[in-house]
mmCIF file of the N, C-alpha and C atoms, coordinates in Angstrom:
data_MODEL
# 
_entry.id   MODEL 
# 
loop_
_atom_site.group_PDB 
_atom_site.id 
_atom_site.type_symbol 
_atom_site.label_atom_id 
_atom_site.label_alt_id 
_atom_site.label_comp_id 
_atom_site.label_asym_id 
_atom_site.label_entity_id 
_atom_site.label_seq_id 
_atom_site.pdbx_PDB_ins_code 
_atom_site.Cartn_x 
_atom_site.Cartn_y 
_atom_site.Cartn_z 
_atom_site.occupancy 
_atom_site.B_iso_or_equiv 
_atom_site.pdbx_formal_charge 
_atom_site.auth_seq_id 
_atom_site.auth_comp_id 
_atom_site.auth_asym_id 
_atom_site.auth_atom_id 
_atom_site.pdbx_PDB_model_num 
ATOM 1   N N  . MET A 1 1  ? 0.736   -0.981 -0.053 1.00 0.00 ? 1  MET A N  1 
ATOM 2   C CA . MET A 1 1  ? -0.081  0.061  0.025  1.00 0.00 ? 1  MET A CA 1 
ATOM 3   C C  . MET A 1 1  ? 0.854   0.958  0.323  1.00 0.00 ? 1  MET A C  1 
ATOM 4   N N  . PRO A 1 2  ? 0.618   2.052  -0.996 1.00 0.00 ? 2  PRO A N  1 
ATOM 5   C CA . PRO A 1 2  ? 1.234   3.240  -0.448 1.00 0.00 ? 2  PRO A CA 1 
ATOM 6   C C  . PRO A 1 2  ? 1.075   4.059  0.550  1.00 0.00 ? 2  PRO A C  1 
ATOM 7   N N  . SER A 1 3  ? 2.222   4.897  0.635  1.00 0.00 ? 3  SER A N  1 
ATOM 8   C CA . SER A 1 3  ? 2.152   5.999  1.922  1.00 0.00 ? 3  SER A CA 1 
ATOM 9   C C  . SER A 1 3  ? 2.424   7.127  1.472  1.00 0.00 ? 3  SER A C  1 
ATOM 10  N N  . HIS A 1 4  ? 1.512   7.836  2.050  1.00 0.00 ? 4  HIS A N  1 
ATOM 11  C CA . HIS A 1 4  ? 1.404   9.949  1.403  1.00 0.00 ? 4  HIS A CA 1 
ATOM 12  C C  . HIS A 1 4  ? 1.954   10.316 2.909  1.00 0.00 ? 4  HIS A C  1 
ATOM 13  N N  . ARG A 1 5  ? 1.744   11.670 2.832  1.00 0.00 ? 5  ARG A N  1 
ATOM 14  C CA . ARG A 1 5  ? 1.760   12.383 3.786  1.00 0.00 ? 5  ARG A CA 1 
ATOM 15  C C  . ARG A 1 5  ? 0.825   13.701 3.683  1.00 0.00 ? 5  ARG A C  1 
ATOM 16  N N  . ASP A 1 6  ? 0.118   14.293 4.146  1.00 0.00 ? 6  ASP A N  1 
ATOM 17  C CA . ASP A 1 6  ? -1.014  15.584 3.990  1.00 0.00 ? 6  ASP A CA 1 
ATOM 18  C C  . ASP A 1 6  ? -0.174  16.784 4.291  1.00 0.00 ? 6  ASP A C  1 
ATOM 19  N N  . ARG A 1 7  ? -0.570  17.813 3.845  1.00 0.00 ? 7  ARG A N  1 
ATOM 20  C CA . ARG A 1 7  ? -0.169  18.800 4.497  1.00 0.00 ? 7  ARG A CA 1 
ATOM 21  C C  . ARG A 1 7  ? 0.148   19.427 5.762  1.00 0.00 ? 7  ARG A C  1 
ATOM 22  N N  . GLU A 1 8  ? -0.477  18.902 6.418  1.00 0.00 ? 8  GLU A N  1 
ATOM 23  C CA . GLU A 1 8  ? -0.240  18.770 8.261  1.00 0.00 ? 8  GLU A CA 1 
ATOM 24  C C  . GLU A 1 8  ? 0.717   17.758 8.646  1.00 0.00 ? 8  GLU A C  1 
ATOM 25  N N  . ASP A 1 9  ? 1.619   16.843 7.631  1.00 0.00 ? 9  ASP A N  1 
ATOM 26  C CA . ASP A 1 9  ? 2.245   16.261 7.940  1.00 0.00 ? 9  ASP A CA 1 
ATOM 27  C C  . ASP A 1 9  ? 2.446   14.896 8.668  1.00 0.00 ? 9  ASP A C  1 
ATOM 28  N N  . GLN A 1 10 ? 0.904   14.479 8.963  1.00 0.00 ? 10 GLN A N  1 
ATOM 29  C CA . GLN A 1 10 ? 0.703   13.500 9.429  1.00 0.00 ? 10 GLN A CA 1 
ATOM 30  C C  . GLN A 1 10 ? 0.472   12.348 8.430  1.00 0.00 ? 10 GLN A C  1 
ATOM 31  N N  . PRO A 1 11 ? 1.075   10.822 8.644  1.00 0.00 ? 11 PRO A N  1 
ATOM 32  C CA . PRO A 1 11 ? 1.319   10.036 7.897  1.00 0.00 ? 11 PRO A CA 1 
ATOM 33  C C  . PRO A 1 11 ? 0.142   9.514  7.322  1.00 0.00 ? 11 PRO A C  1 
ATOM 34  N N  . THR A 1 12 ? -0.614  8.945  5.905  1.00 0.00 ? 12 THR A N  1 
ATOM 35  C CA . THR A 1 12 ? -1.774  8.770  5.924  1.00 0.00 ? 12 THR A CA 1 
ATOM 36  C C  . THR A 1 12 ? -1.095  7.320  5.372  1.00 0.00 ? 12 THR A C  1 
ATOM 37  N N  . VAL A 1 13 ? -2.464  6.595  4.820  1.00 0.00 ? 13 VAL A N  1 
ATOM 38  C CA . VAL A 1 13 ? -2.355  5.637  4.027  1.00 0.00 ? 13 VAL A CA 1 
ATOM 39  C C  . VAL A 1 13 ? -3.760  5.342  2.793  1.00 0.00 ? 13 VAL A C  1 
ATOM 40  N N  . GLU A 1 14 ? -3.228  4.716  1.773  1.00 0.00 ? 14 GLU A N  1 
ATOM 41  C CA . GLU A 1 14 ? -4.180  4.166  0.635  1.00 0.00 ? 14 GLU A CA 1 
ATOM 42  C C  . GLU A 1 14 ? -4.798  3.111  0.813  1.00 0.00 ? 14 GLU A C  1 
ATOM 43  N N  . LEU A 1 15 ? -5.994  3.031  0.702  1.00 0.00 ? 15 LEU A N  1 
ATOM 44  C CA . LEU A 1 15 ? -6.908  1.467  0.807  1.00 0.00 ? 15 LEU A CA 1 
ATOM 45  C C  . LEU A 1 15 ? -7.804  1.537  -0.120 1.00 0.00 ? 15 LEU A C  1 
ATOM 46  N N  . SER A 1 16 ? -7.254  -0.007 -0.882 1.00 0.00 ? 16 SER A N  1 
ATOM 47  C CA . SER A 1 16 ? -8.461  -0.284 -1.793 1.00 0.00 ? 16 SER A CA 1 
ATOM 48  C C  . SER A 1 16 ? -9.564  -1.237 -0.923 1.00 0.00 ? 16 SER A C  1 
ATOM 49  N N  . VAL A 1 17 ? -10.874 -0.486 -1.508 1.00 0.00 ? 17 VAL A N  1 
ATOM 50  C CA . VAL A 1 17 ? -12.080 -0.352 -0.671 1.00 0.00 ? 17 VAL A CA 1 
ATOM 51  C C  . VAL A 1 17 ? -13.334 -0.850 -1.584 1.00 0.00 ? 17 VAL A C  1 
ATOM 52  N N  . THR A 1 18 ? -14.737 -1.403 -0.854 1.00 0.00 ? 18 THR A N  1 
ATOM 53  C CA . THR A 1 18 ? -15.780 -0.984 -1.307 1.00 0.00 ? 18 THR A CA 1 
ATOM 54  C C  . THR A 1 18 ? -17.015 -0.489 -0.754 1.00 0.00 ? 18 THR A C  1 
ATOM 55  N N  . PHE A 1 19 ? -17.053 0.807  -1.080 1.00 0.00 ? 19 PHE A N  1 
ATOM 56  C CA . PHE A 1 19 ? -18.112 1.653  -1.007 1.00 0.00 ? 19 PHE A CA 1 
ATOM 57  C C  . PHE A 1 19 ? -19.561 0.651  -0.866 1.00 0.00 ? 19 PHE A C  1 
ATOM 58  N N  . THR A 1 20 ? -19.768 0.701  0.628  1.00 0.00 ? 20 THR A N  1 
ATOM 59  C CA . THR A 1 20 ? -21.305 0.340  0.720  1.00 0.00 ? 20 THR A CA 1 
ATOM 60  C C  . THR A 1 20 ? -22.537 1.151  0.497  1.00 0.00 ? 20 THR A C  1 
ATOM 61  N N  . GLY A 1 21 ? -22.456 2.052  0.620  1.00 0.00 ? 21 GLY A N  1 
ATOM 62  C CA . GLY A 1 21 ? -23.289 3.232  0.229  1.00 0.00 ? 21 GLY A CA 1 
ATOM 63  C C  . GLY A 1 21 ? -23.958 3.895  1.020  1.00 0.00 ? 21 GLY A C  1 
ATOM 64  N N  . ARG A 1 22 ? -23.704 3.206  2.334  1.00 0.00 ? 22 ARG A N  1 
ATOM 65  C CA . ARG A 1 22 ? -24.096 4.026  3.639  1.00 0.00 ? 22 ARG A CA 1 
ATOM 66  C C  . ARG A 1 22 ? -23.273 5.028  3.916  1.00 0.00 ? 22 ARG A C  1 
ATOM 67  N N  . GLU A 1 23 ? -23.859 6.265  4.478  1.00 0.00 ? 23 GLU A N  1 
ATOM 68  C CA . GLU A 1 23 ? -23.172 7.180  4.902  1.00 0.00 ? 23 GLU A CA 1 
ATOM 69  C C  . GLU A 1 23 ? -24.204 8.279  5.950  1.00 0.00 ? 23 GLU A C  1 
ATOM 70  N N  . THR A 1 24 ? -23.824 8.942  6.353  1.00 0.00 ? 24 THR A N  1 
ATOM 71  C CA . THR A 1 24 ? -24.378 10.058 7.094  1.00 0.00 ? 24 THR A CA 1 
ATOM 72  C C  . THR A 1 24 ? -23.202 11.571 6.867  1.00 0.00 ? 24 THR A C  1 
ATOM 73  N N  . GLU A 1 25 ? -23.638 12.496 7.745  1.00 0.00 ? 25 GLU A N  1 
ATOM 74  C CA . GLU A 1 25 ? -22.826 13.929 7.485  1.00 0.00 ? 25 GLU A CA 1 
ATOM 75  C C  . GLU A 1 25 ? -21.535 13.211 8.182  1.00 0.00 ? 25 GLU A C  1 
ATOM 76  N N  . LEU A 1 26 ? -21.434 12.574 9.145  1.00 0.00 ? 26 LEU A N  1 
ATOM 77  C CA . LEU A 1 26 ? -19.564 12.215 9.440  1.00 0.00 ? 26 LEU A CA 1 
ATOM 78  C C  . LEU A 1 26 ? -19.250 11.549 9.460  1.00 0.00 ? 26 LEU A C  1 
ATOM 79  N N  . ALA A 1 27 ? -19.385 10.339 8.606  1.00 0.00 ? 27 ALA A N  1 
ATOM 80  C CA . ALA A 1 27 ? -18.602 8.940  8.452  1.00 0.00 ? 27 ALA A CA 1 
ATOM 81  C C  . ALA A 1 27 ? -19.564 8.390  6.993  1.00 0.00 ? 27 ALA A C  1 
ATOM 82  N N  . TYR A 1 28 ? -18.718 7.506  6.453  1.00 0.00 ? 28 TYR A N  1 
ATOM 83  C CA . TYR A 1 28 ? -19.206 6.688  5.368  1.00 0.00 ? 28 TYR A CA 1 
ATOM 84  C C  . TYR A 1 28 ? -18.643 5.370  6.058  1.00 0.00 ? 28 TYR A C  1 
ATOM 85  N N  . GLU A 1 29 ? -19.755 4.287  5.414  1.00 0.00 ? 29 GLU A N  1 
ATOM 86  C CA . GLU A 1 29 ? -19.172 2.770  5.539  1.00 0.00 ? 29 GLU A CA 1 
ATOM 87  C C  . GLU A 1 29 ? -18.694 2.104  4.374  1.00 0.00 ? 29 GLU A C  1 
ATOM 88  N N  . ILE A 1 30 ? -17.480 1.140  4.636  1.00 0.00 ? 30 ILE A N  1 
ATOM 89  C CA . ILE A 1 30 ? -16.578 0.758  3.607  1.00 0.00 ? 30 ILE A CA 1 
ATOM 90  C C  . ILE A 1 30 ? -16.590 -0.747 4.251  1.00 0.00 ? 30 ILE A C  1 
ATOM 91  N N  . SER A 1 31 ? -15.885 -1.389 2.992  1.00 0.00 ? 31 SER A N  1 
ATOM 92  C CA . SER A 1 31 ? -16.169 -2.828 3.425  1.00 0.00 ? 31 SER A CA 1 
ATOM 93  C C  . SER A 1 31 ? -14.616 -3.205 2.947  1.00 0.00 ? 31 SER A C  1 
ATOM 94  N N  . ASP A 1 32 ? -13.437 -3.761 3.924  1.00 0.00 ? 32 ASP A N  1 
ATOM 95  C CA . ASP A 1 32 ? -12.400 -3.836 3.405  1.00 0.00 ? 32 ASP A CA 1 
ATOM 96  C C  . ASP A 1 32 ? -12.087 -5.554 2.824  1.00 0.00 ? 32 ASP A C  1 
ATOM 97  N N  . GLY A 1 33 ? -10.820 -5.639 2.033  1.00 0.00 ? 33 GLY A N  1 
ATOM 98  C CA . GLY A 1 33 ? -10.745 -7.169 1.425  1.00 0.00 ? 33 GLY A CA 1 
ATOM 99  C C  . GLY A 1 33 ? -11.504 -8.450 2.138  1.00 0.00 ? 33 GLY A C  1 
ATOM 100 N N  . ASP A 1 34 ? -11.337 -8.360 3.305  1.00 0.00 ? 34 ASP A N  1 
ATOM 101 C CA . ASP A 1 34 ? -11.946 -9.679 4.021  1.00 0.00 ? 34 ASP A CA 1 
ATOM 102 C C  . ASP A 1 34 ? -13.448 -9.344 4.156  1.00 0.00 ? 34 ASP A C  1 
ATOM 103 N N  . GLY A 1 35 ? -14.201 -8.524 3.330  1.00 0.00 ? 35 GLY A N  1 
ATOM 104 C CA . GLY A 1 35 ? -15.894 -8.194 3.806  1.00 0.00 ? 35 GLY A CA 1 
ATOM 105 C C  . GLY A 1 35 ? -15.801 -7.579 4.851  1.00 0.00 ? 35 GLY A C  1 
ATOM 106 N N  . VAL A 1 36 ? -15.501 -7.367 5.642  1.00 0.00 ? 36 VAL A N  1 
ATOM 107 C CA . VAL A 1 36 ? -15.289 -6.931 7.100  1.00 0.00 ? 36 VAL A CA 1 
ATOM 108 C C  . VAL A 1 36 ? -16.069 -5.237 6.623  1.00 0.00 ? 36 VAL A C  1 
ATOM 109 N N  . LEU A 1 37 ? -16.680 -4.824 7.648  1.00 0.00 ? 37 LEU A N  1 
ATOM 110 C CA . LEU A 1 37 ? -17.697 -3.537 7.272  1.00 0.00 ? 37 LEU A CA 1 
ATOM 111 C C  . LEU A 1 37 ? -16.802 -2.522 8.704  1.00 0.00 ? 37 LEU A C  1 
ATOM 112 N N  . HIS A 1 38 ? -16.974 -1.220 7.959  1.00 0.00 ? 38 HIS A N  1 
ATOM 113 C CA . HIS A 1 38 ? -16.290 -0.436 8.963  1.00 0.00 ? 38 HIS A CA 1 
ATOM 114 C C  . HIS A 1 38 ? -16.716 1.295  8.496  1.00 0.00 ? 38 HIS A C  1 
ATOM 115 N N  . TRP A 1 39 ? -17.099 1.727  9.730  1.00 0.00 ? 39 TRP A N  1 
ATOM 116 C CA . TRP A 1 39 ? -17.187 3.340  9.374  1.00 0.00 ? 39 TRP A CA 1 
ATOM 117 C C  . TRP A 1 39 ? -16.128 4.390  9.749  1.00 0.00 ? 39 TRP A C  1 
ATOM 118 N N  . ILE A 1 40 ? -15.796 4.915  8.629  1.00 0.00 ? 40 ILE A N  1 
ATOM 119 C CA . ILE A 1 40 ? -14.757 5.985  8.420  1.00 0.00 ? 40 ILE A CA 1 
ATOM 120 C C  . ILE A 1 40 ? -15.170 7.223  8.679  1.00 0.00 ? 40 ILE A C  1 
ATOM 121 N N  . PRO A 1 41 ? -14.602 8.041  9.863  1.00 0.00 ? 41 PRO A N  1 
ATOM 122 C CA . PRO A 1 41 ? -14.922 9.144  9.884  1.00 0.00 ? 41 PRO A CA 1 
ATOM 123 C C  . PRO A 1 41 ? -14.653 10.322 8.749  1.00 0.00 ? 41 PRO A C  1 
ATOM 124 N N  . ILE A 1 42 ? -15.115 11.051 8.102  1.00 0.00 ? 42 ILE A N  1 
ATOM 125 C CA . ILE A 1 42 ? -14.947 11.894 6.910  1.00 0.00 ? 42 ILE A CA 1 
ATOM 126 C C  . ILE A 1 42 ? -13.903 12.888 7.251  1.00 0.00 ? 42 ILE A C  1 
ATOM 127 N N  . SER A 1 43 ? -13.597 13.377 8.792  1.00 0.00 ? 43 SER A N  1 
ATOM 128 C CA . SER A 1 43 ? -12.891 13.811 9.143  1.00 0.00 ? 43 SER A CA 1 
ATOM 129 C C  . SER A 1 43 ? -11.719 13.616 9.070  1.00 0.00 ? 43 SER A C  1 
ATOM 130 N N  . GLN A 1 44 ? -11.440 11.767 9.009  1.00 0.00 ? 44 GLN A N  1 
ATOM 131 C CA . GLN A 1 44 ? -9.999  11.377 8.997  1.00 0.00 ? 44 GLN A CA 1 
ATOM 132 C C  . GLN A 1 44 ? -9.675  10.841 7.418  1.00 0.00 ? 44 GLN A C  1 
ATOM 133 N N  . THR A 1 45 ? -10.469 11.280 6.424  1.00 0.00 ? 45 THR A N  1 
ATOM 134 C CA . THR A 1 45 ? -10.030 11.221 5.185  1.00 0.00 ? 45 THR A CA 1 
ATOM 135 C C  . THR A 1 45 ? -9.654  12.413 4.721  1.00 0.00 ? 45 THR A C  1 
ATOM 136 N N  . VAL A 1 46 ? -8.254  12.182 3.665  1.00 0.00 ? 46 VAL A N  1 
ATOM 137 C CA . VAL A 1 46 ? -7.797  13.157 3.108  1.00 0.00 ? 46 VAL A CA 1 
ATOM 138 C C  . VAL A 1 46 ? -8.512  12.904 1.693  1.00 0.00 ? 46 VAL A C  1 
ATOM 139 N N  . GLU A 1 47 ? -8.522  12.008 1.167  1.00 0.00 ? 47 GLU A N  1 
ATOM 140 C CA . GLU A 1 47 ? -9.121  11.484 -0.105 1.00 0.00 ? 47 GLU A CA 1 
ATOM 141 C C  . GLU A 1 47 ? -10.165 10.262 -0.648 1.00 0.00 ? 47 GLU A C  1 
ATOM 142 N N  . THR A 1 48 ? -11.042 10.393 -1.748 1.00 0.00 ? 48 THR A N  1 
ATOM 143 C CA . THR A 1 48 ? -11.638 9.485  -1.549 1.00 0.00 ? 48 THR A CA 1 
ATOM 144 C C  . THR A 1 48 ? -11.747 9.177  -3.552 1.00 0.00 ? 48 THR A C  1 
ATOM 145 N N  . HIS A 1 49 ? -11.593 8.379  -3.737 1.00 0.00 ? 49 HIS A N  1 
ATOM 146 C CA . HIS A 1 49 ? -11.762 8.025  -5.300 1.00 0.00 ? 49 HIS A CA 1 
ATOM 147 C C  . HIS A 1 49 ? -12.578 6.877  -5.427 1.00 0.00 ? 49 HIS A C  1 
ATOM 148 N N  . ARG A 1 50 ? -13.765 7.057  -5.996 1.00 0.00 ? 50 ARG A N  1 
ATOM 149 C CA . ARG A 1 50 ? -15.086 6.179  -6.449 1.00 0.00 ? 50 ARG A CA 1 
ATOM 150 C C  . ARG A 1 50 ? -15.198 5.815  -7.946 1.00 0.00 ? 50 ARG A C  1 
ATOM 151 N N  . LYS A 1 51 ? -15.141 4.804  -7.977 1.00 0.00 ? 51 LYS A N  1 
ATOM 152 C CA . LYS A 1 51 ? -15.983 4.188  -9.708 1.00 0.00 ? 51 LYS A CA 1 
ATOM 153 C C  . LYS A 1 51 ? -17.069 2.998  -9.324 1.00 0.00 ? 51 LYS A C  1 
ATOM 154 N N  . GLY A 1 52 ? -18.391 3.485  -9.154 1.00 0.00 ? 52 GLY A N  1 
ATOM 155 C CA . GLY A 1 52 ? -19.357 2.805  -8.824 1.00 0.00 ? 52 GLY A CA 1 
ATOM 156 C C  . GLY A 1 52 ? -19.142 2.600  -7.284 1.00 0.00 ? 52 GLY A C  1 
ATOM 157 N N  . SER A 1 53 ? -18.919 0.994  -6.877 1.00 0.00 ? 53 SER A N  1 
ATOM 158 C CA . SER A 1 53 ? -18.899 0.828  -5.421 1.00 0.00 ? 53 SER A CA 1 
ATOM 159 C C  . SER A 1 53 ? -17.600 0.507  -5.010 1.00 0.00 ? 53 SER A C  1 
ATOM 160 N N  . SER A 1 54 ? -16.509 0.362  -6.205 1.00 0.00 ? 54 SER A N  1 
ATOM 161 C CA . SER A 1 54 ? -15.164 0.131  -5.873 1.00 0.00 ? 54 SER A CA 1 
ATOM 162 C C  . SER A 1 54 ? -14.140 1.567  -5.855 1.00 0.00 ? 54 SER A C  1 
ATOM 163 N N  . GLY A 1 55 ? -12.905 1.400  -5.107 1.00 0.00 ? 55 GLY A N  1 
ATOM 164 C CA . GLY A 1 55 ? -12.018 2.772  -4.929 1.00 0.00 ? 55 GLY A CA 1 
ATOM 165 C C  . GLY A 1 55 ? -11.333 2.660  -3.784 1.00 0.00 ? 55 GLY A C  1 
ATOM 166 N N  . THR A 1 56 ? -10.423 3.723  -3.847 1.00 0.00 ? 56 THR A N  1 
ATOM 167 C CA . THR A 1 56 ? -9.544  3.996  -2.895 1.00 0.00 ? 56 THR A CA 1 
ATOM 168 C C  . THR A 1 56 ? -10.209 5.551  -2.063 1.00 0.00 ? 56 THR A C  1 
ATOM 169 N N  . ILE A 1 57 ? -9.094  4.928  -1.079 1.00 0.00 ? 57 ILE A N  1 
ATOM 170 C CA . ILE A 1 57 ? -9.682  6.228  0.272  1.00 0.00 ? 57 ILE A CA 1 
ATOM 171 C C  . ILE A 1 57 ? -8.064  6.273  1.044  1.00 0.00 ? 57 ILE A C  1 
ATOM 172 N N  . VAL A 1 58 ? -7.807  7.409  1.134  1.00 0.00 ? 58 VAL A N  1 
ATOM 173 C CA . VAL A 1 58 ? -6.632  7.879  1.660  1.00 0.00 ? 58 VAL A CA 1 
ATOM 174 C C  . VAL A 1 58 ? -7.108  8.404  2.906  1.00 0.00 ? 58 VAL A C  1 
ATOM 175 N N  . ILE A 1 59 ? -6.627  7.878  4.231  1.00 0.00 ? 59 ILE A N  1 
ATOM 176 C CA . ILE A 1 59 ? -7.104  8.046  5.478  1.00 0.00 ? 59 ILE A CA 1 
ATOM 177 C C  . ILE A 1 59 ? -5.733  8.256  6.094  1.00 0.00 ? 59 ILE A C  1 
ATOM 178 N N  . TYR A 1 60 ? -5.815  9.094  7.454  1.00 0.00 ? 60 TYR A N  1 
ATOM 179 C CA . TYR A 1 60 ? -4.828  8.734  8.415  1.00 0.00 ? 60 TYR A CA 1 
ATOM 180 C C  . TYR A 1 60 ? -4.610  7.634  8.933  1.00 0.00 ? 60 TYR A C  1 
ATOM 181 N N  . GLU A 1 61 ? -2.512  7.129  8.984  1.00 0.00 ? 61 GLU A N  1 
ATOM 182 C CA . GLU A 1 61 ? -2.180  6.202  9.194  1.00 0.00 ? 61 GLU A CA 1 
ATOM 183 C C  . GLU A 1 61 ? -3.018  5.467  10.870 1.00 0.00 ? 61 GLU A C  1 
ATOM 184 N N  . TRP A 1 62 ? -3.569  6.736  11.544 1.00 0.00 ? 62 TRP A N  1 
ATOM 185 C CA . TRP A 1 62 ? -4.003  6.226  13.389 1.00 0.00 ? 62 TRP A CA 1 
ATOM 186 C C  . TRP A 1 62 ? -4.875  5.655  13.140 1.00 0.00 ? 62 TRP A C  1 
ATOM 187 N N  . ILE A 1 63 ? -6.052  6.203  12.252 1.00 0.00 ? 63 ILE A N  1 
ATOM 188 C CA . ILE A 1 63 ? -7.468  5.589  12.211 1.00 0.00 ? 63 ILE A CA 1 
ATOM 189 C C  . ILE A 1 63 ? -7.455  4.534  11.150 1.00 0.00 ? 63 ILE A C  1 
ATOM 190 N N  . ALA A 1 64 ? -6.337  4.191  10.336 1.00 0.00 ? 64 ALA A N  1 
ATOM 191 C CA . ALA A 1 64 ? -6.502  2.620  9.956  1.00 0.00 ? 64 ALA A CA 1 
ATOM 192 C C  . ALA A 1 64 ? -5.739  1.914  10.471 1.00 0.00 ? 64 ALA A C  1 
ATOM 193 N N  . LYS A 1 65 ? -5.162  1.695  11.403 1.00 0.00 ? 65 LYS A N  1 
ATOM 194 C CA . LYS A 1 65 ? -4.653  1.402  12.656 1.00 0.00 ? 65 LYS A CA 1 
ATOM 195 C C  . LYS A 1 65 ? -5.864  0.586  13.326 1.00 0.00 ? 65 LYS A C  1 
ATOM 196 N N  . LYS A 1 66 ? -6.094  1.590  14.119 1.00 0.00 ? 66 LYS A N  1 
ATOM 197 C CA . LYS A 1 66 ? -7.170  1.878  14.969 1.00 0.00 ? 66 LYS A CA 1 
ATOM 198 C C  . LYS A 1 66 ? -8.298  0.549  14.404 1.00 0.00 ? 66 LYS A C  1 
ATOM 199 N N  . LYS A 1 67 ? -8.703  0.610  12.924 1.00 0.00 ? 67 LYS A N  1 
ATOM 200 C CA . LYS A 1 67 ? -9.644  0.390  12.623 1.00 0.00 ? 67 LYS A CA 1 
ATOM 201 C C  . LYS A 1 67 ? -9.342  -1.135 12.166 1.00 0.00 ? 67 LYS A C  1 
ATOM 202 N N  . GLY A 1 68 ? -7.858  -1.339 12.402 1.00 0.00 ? 68 GLY A N  1 
ATOM 203 C CA . GLY A 1 68 ? -7.666  -2.860 11.674 1.00 0.00 ? 68 GLY A CA 1 
ATOM 204 C C  . GLY A 1 68 ? -7.389  -2.650 10.634 1.00 0.00 ? 68 GLY A C  1 
ATOM 205 N N  . LEU A 1 69 ? -7.290  -1.866 9.508  1.00 0.00 ? 69 LEU A N  1 
ATOM 206 C CA . LEU A 1 69 ? -7.308  -1.822 8.059  1.00 0.00 ? 69 LEU A CA 1 
ATOM 207 C C  . LEU A 1 69 ? -5.943  -2.070 7.619  1.00 0.00 ? 69 LEU A C  1 
ATOM 208 N N  . ILE A 1 70 ? -4.746  -1.855 8.729  1.00 0.00 ? 70 ILE A N  1 
ATOM 209 C CA . ILE A 1 70 ? -3.462  -2.192 8.317  1.00 0.00 ? 70 ILE A CA 1 
ATOM 210 C C  . ILE A 1 70 ? -2.979  -2.598 9.348  1.00 0.00 ? 70 ILE A C  1 
# 
């Protein structure tokens, strides 16, 4: 997985995910490669790239670790 650094110099990671279509004003739900569902706070997301339900997200490394995504 590529690693990035955002403008605040906090480490980020890019992850391939499936977007479930469930979303609130504060978070969106994704499925990881194992089919496990996770709610990701929009505030912890640097970028999203969607093509249908598939795509990638760039999120802060600490939240990815906390959610067990890396």
